C-alpha positions as CSV (number, residue, x, y, z in Angstrom):
1,M,114.6,95.8,280.0
2,I,112.4,94.0,282.3
3,L,114.5,91.0,283.7
4,G,118.1,91.2,284.3
5,V,119.6,87.6,285.1
6,I,122.8,87.0,286.6
7,A,123.9,83.4,286.1
8,D,126.9,81.7,287.8
9,D,128.1,79.6,284.7
10,F,127.5,79.5,281.1
11,T,125.3,76.6,280.6
12,G,122.9,77.8,283.4
13,A,122.5,81.1,281.7
14,T,121.7,79.1,278.5
15,D,119.1,76.9,280.2
16,V,117.6,80.3,281.8
17,A,117.4,82.1,278.7
18,S,115.7,79.2,276.8
19,M,113.0,79.3,279.4
20,L,112.6,82.9,278.9
21,V,112.4,82.6,275.2
22,R,110.3,79.8,275.3
23,A,107.6,82.0,277.1
24,G,107.9,84.9,274.5
25,M,110.3,87.0,275.8
26,H,113.3,88.7,273.6
27,T,116.2,87.3,275.5
28,V,120.1,88.1,274.9
29,Q,122.9,86.4,276.6
30,V,126.0,87.7,277.2
31,L,129.4,86.4,278.5
32,G,130.6,88.7,281.3
33,V,129.8,92.3,281.8
34,P,130.6,93.7,278.4
35,E,131.9,97.0,277.9
36,G,129.9,99.8,276.5
37,G,126.6,99.0,278.0
38,L,124.1,95.9,277.3
39,P,122.0,95.3,274.3
40,K,118.5,96.2,274.4
41,A,116.0,93.2,274.9
42,D,113.0,92.3,277.4
43,A,115.6,90.2,279.4
44,V,119.4,90.1,279.3
45,V,121.1,87.3,281.0
46,I,124.9,87.7,282.1
47,A,126.6,84.5,282.2
48,L,129.3,84.7,284.7
49,K,131.8,81.7,285.8
50,T,131.4,82.0,289.7
51,R,130.1,78.7,291.0
52,T,133.2,77.6,292.7
53,V,135.5,80.7,292.6
54,A,136.4,82.3,296.2
55,P,133.3,83.6,297.6
56,V,134.4,87.3,297.7
57,D,135.2,87.0,293.9
58,A,131.7,85.8,293.1
59,V,130.1,88.3,295.2
60,A,132.5,91.4,293.3
61,Q,131.6,89.7,289.8
62,S,127.6,89.6,290.6
63,L,127.7,92.9,292.1
64,A,129.2,94.5,288.9
65,A,126.8,92.4,286.7
66,L,124.1,94.1,288.9
67,T,125.3,97.4,288.3
68,A,125.1,97.0,284.6
69,L,121.8,95.3,284.6
70,R,120.5,98.2,286.8
71,A,122.0,100.8,284.5
72,A,120.2,99.4,281.5
73,G,117.0,99.4,283.4
74,A,115.9,95.8,284.5
75,R,113.0,96.1,286.6
76,Q,113.7,92.6,288.5
77,I,117.0,90.8,289.0
78,Y,117.3,87.0,288.9
79,F,120.2,85.3,290.5
80,K,120.5,81.7,288.6
81,Y,122.2,78.9,290.1
82,C,122.1,75.1,289.3
83,S,119.2,72.9,289.9
84,T,121.0,70.9,292.2
85,F,121.9,73.9,294.3
86,D,125.8,73.4,293.8
87,S,127.6,75.3,296.9
88,T,129.4,74.5,299.9
89,P,129.0,75.9,303.6
90,Q,131.0,78.9,302.4
91,G,129.1,79.4,299.3
92,N,128.6,80.7,297.0
93,I,124.7,81.3,296.8
94,G,124.5,82.3,300.1
95,P,127.2,85.2,300.1
96,V,125.8,86.3,296.6
97,T,122.3,86.5,297.5
98,D,123.1,88.5,300.8
99,A,125.1,91.0,298.5
100,L,122.6,91.6,295.9
101,M,119.8,91.7,298.6
102,S,121.8,94.6,300.1
103,A,122.7,96.5,297.0
104,L,118.9,96.2,295.9
105,G,117.8,97.3,299.4
106,T,115.3,94.3,299.9
107,D,114.8,92.5,303.1
108,F,113.3,89.4,301.2
109,S,113.9,86.8,298.5
110,I,113.1,83.3,297.6
111,A,115.5,80.5,296.6
112,C,113.9,77.6,294.4
113,P,116.0,75.3,292.4
114,A,113.6,73.2,291.2
115,F,112.9,72.1,287.6
116,P,110.6,69.3,287.3
117,E,110.8,68.7,283.7
118,N,114.3,67.5,284.4
119,G,113.5,65.6,287.3
120,R,114.6,68.3,290.2
121,T,111.8,68.7,292.8
122,V,111.7,70.4,296.1
123,F,109.4,69.0,298.5
124,R,109.1,70.3,302.3
125,G,112.5,71.9,301.5
126,H,114.2,68.7,300.1
127,L,115.8,68.4,296.8
128,F,115.0,65.4,294.7
129,V,116.9,64.6,291.4
130,G,114.4,62.1,290.1
131,D,113.2,59.7,292.9
132,A,116.2,60.1,295.0
133,L,117.0,62.7,297.3
134,L,119.9,65.2,296.2
135,S,122.2,63.4,299.0
136,D,121.8,60.0,297.4
137,S,122.5,61.3,293.6
138,G,125.6,61.4,292.0
139,M,125.9,65.4,293.1
140,R,127.1,63.4,296.6
141,N,130.6,62.7,295.0
142,H,130.9,66.2,292.9
143,P,134.6,67.0,293.6
144,L,134.5,70.7,293.9
145,T,130.7,70.7,295.5
146,P,129.8,67.4,297.1
147,M,126.0,67.9,298.2
148,T,125.6,65.5,300.8
149,D,122.5,67.2,302.5
150,S,119.3,67.3,300.5
151,N,117.5,69.7,303.2
152,L,118.2,73.2,301.3
153,V,116.8,75.3,304.5
154,R,119.8,73.7,306.5
155,V,122.3,74.0,303.3
156,L,121.4,77.5,302.7
157,Q,121.3,78.5,306.4
158,A,125.1,77.5,306.6
159,Q,125.7,79.9,304.1
160,T,124.1,83.1,305.1
161,P,123.5,85.1,308.7
162,Q,120.1,85.8,307.6
163,A,117.3,83.7,308.6
164,V,116.1,81.0,306.1
165,G,112.7,79.6,306.1
166,L,110.4,77.5,303.8
167,L,107.5,78.2,301.5
168,R,105.8,74.9,301.5
169,H,103.8,73.0,298.3
170,D,100.6,73.0,300.2
171,V,100.8,76.7,300.3
172,L,101.7,76.9,296.4
173,D,98.6,74.5,296.0
174,D,96.3,77.3,296.9
175,G,97.5,79.9,294.4
176,A,99.3,83.2,294.2
177,P,97.3,85.2,296.6
178,A,97.9,82.4,299.1
179,V,101.8,82.6,298.3
180,Q,101.6,86.2,298.9
181,D,100.1,86.1,302.2
182,R,102.5,83.4,303.5
183,I,105.4,85.6,302.5
184,A,103.9,88.5,304.5
185,H,103.7,86.1,307.6
186,L,107.1,84.8,307.1
187,R,108.9,88.6,306.7
188,A,107.0,89.4,309.8
189,D,108.5,86.2,311.5
190,G,112.0,87.6,310.3
191,V,112.5,85.4,307.4
192,K,114.7,86.9,304.8
193,I,115.1,83.9,302.3
194,A,112.5,81.5,302.0
195,V,113.0,78.2,300.1
196,A,110.2,77.4,297.6
197,D,108.7,74.0,297.4
198,A,107.8,73.0,293.7
199,T,107.0,69.8,292.5
200,S,105.3,70.6,289.0
201,N,105.1,73.5,286.2
202,T,102.0,74.6,288.0
203,H,104.0,75.4,291.3
204,L,106.5,77.4,289.2
205,L,104.0,79.4,287.6
206,T,102.1,80.0,290.7
207,L,105.6,81.2,292.4
208,A,106.6,83.4,289.6
209,D,103.1,85.0,289.6
210,A,103.5,85.6,293.4
211,C,106.8,87.0,293.3
212,A,107.3,88.9,290.0
213,D,107.0,92.0,291.9
214,L,110.1,91.3,294.3
215,P,113.3,93.2,293.4
216,L,115.0,90.2,293.7
217,L,114.5,85.9,292.7
218,T,116.9,83.5,293.0
219,A,116.6,80.2,291.5
220,G,117.6,77.7,288.9
221,S,116.0,78.0,285.6
222,G,112.7,76.6,286.3
223,V,110.8,79.8,287.9
224,A,111.7,82.0,284.7
225,L,109.2,79.7,282.8
226,G,106.4,81.6,284.7
227,L,107.6,84.9,284.8
228,P,106.8,86.2,281.4
229,P,103.1,85.3,281.7
230,A,103.3,87.0,285.1
231,Y,104.8,90.1,283.5
232,A,102.0,90.3,280.9
233,K,99.3,89.7,283.4
234,R,100.7,93.1,284.7
235,G,100.9,94.7,281.3
236,W,104.5,94.9,281.5
237,F,105.2,93.3,278.1
238,T,103.5,91.2,275.2
239,P,104.7,87.8,274.7
240,N,106.2,87.5,271.2
241,A,105.4,84.1,269.5
242,N,108.5,84.3,267.4
243,A,111.1,85.2,270.4
244,A,113.1,81.8,269.6
245,E,113.5,82.2,265.7
246,L,116.9,82.5,264.7
247,D,118.6,82.8,261.3
248,R,119.5,78.8,260.4
249,L,123.2,78.2,260.1
250,Q,124.9,76.3,257.4
251,G,127.9,74.0,257.5
252,P,129.2,71.4,260.1
253,A,128.8,71.6,263.6
254,A,130.4,70.0,266.6
255,V,128.7,69.4,270.2
256,V,131.4,69.9,272.9
257,S,130.8,68.1,276.5
258,G,133.3,69.3,279.1
259,S,131.1,67.5,282.2
260,C,131.7,64.3,283.6
261,S,128.4,64.3,285.7
262,E,126.2,61.3,285.5
263,A,123.6,62.9,283.4
264,T,126.0,64.0,281.1
265,N,128.0,60.5,280.7
266,A,124.7,59.3,279.7
267,Q,123.9,61.6,277.1
268,V,127.7,61.1,275.7
269,A,126.5,57.2,275.8
270,Q,123.2,57.9,273.9
271,W,125.1,60.0,271.4
272,L,127.6,57.5,270.4
273,A,125.0,54.4,270.5
274,T,123.2,56.3,267.8
275,G,126.4,55.8,265.7
276,R,127.6,59.6,265.9
277,T,131.0,60.0,265.9
278,G,132.8,61.1,269.0
279,L,136.4,62.0,270.1
280,Q,137.5,61.8,273.9
281,I,140.2,64.7,274.4
282,D,142.8,64.2,277.1
283,P,143.7,67.7,278.0
284,L,147.2,66.6,279.5
285,A,147.9,64.9,276.3
286,L,146.7,67.8,274.2
287,H,149.1,69.9,276.0
288,E,152.0,67.3,276.0
289,G,151.2,67.4,272.0
290,S,150.8,63.4,272.1
291,Q,147.2,64.0,271.1
292,T,146.4,66.3,268.1
293,A,143.6,67.2,266.0
294,D,144.5,64.9,263.4
């Protein structure tokens, strides 16, 4: 195994797995840490549900996933969180990152939730959702992780005692060697975690190439797009053009949406607007028996 991914929720795990497969890596996603070891693949993604649990529980589950991935021979670890950096001053991005760094014996990592294809960009350390700052987006009203500050250096610094710095876009514009040189300077200045700008896929590819030798990366799913070519460049694996092929399934299908975010609501509205069937499920009514499958 080359890459072991620890994702803080199921949908995020699916996102990062799709990025890896898209770039030619044979990738397997599992729910939680399975008993009896992990499957063999270029990359294994362990989907947890730790985004909003107590920090101590998030750390414990993430370390258990790390143990399994290291036992399976993972060469690099990737902590995957949401592209909107969902967290609070208590965590869980900071505490989990700290714990993973300590367990891996590394004194430096990056933090980059950017995913430009989905409108998530980081510029001068500030996270944008489309044309709006994160703090002006619908995420400011999230019931569990309200994101009222777009400055990711400040957001992450509130969650960790380690020094947080910034890896700016103009350094990324100069290529991977310039990024590695800047990382060396940041480390010399005592920075332990660098929030990385990224406003394009080119930035993600450069960042991945520059950081492919680090023991730990923390990011959204975007950075994963650049890791397979970086690994191939180092001779670690050969991209497989058929990595995304699956046996075709037959029969009916259902799409289940459990989010009330603005983006998900818009997707549901588009689904219904095309004439597809939809059913709104009321969990309380279902529990009380006043709503049934019929």
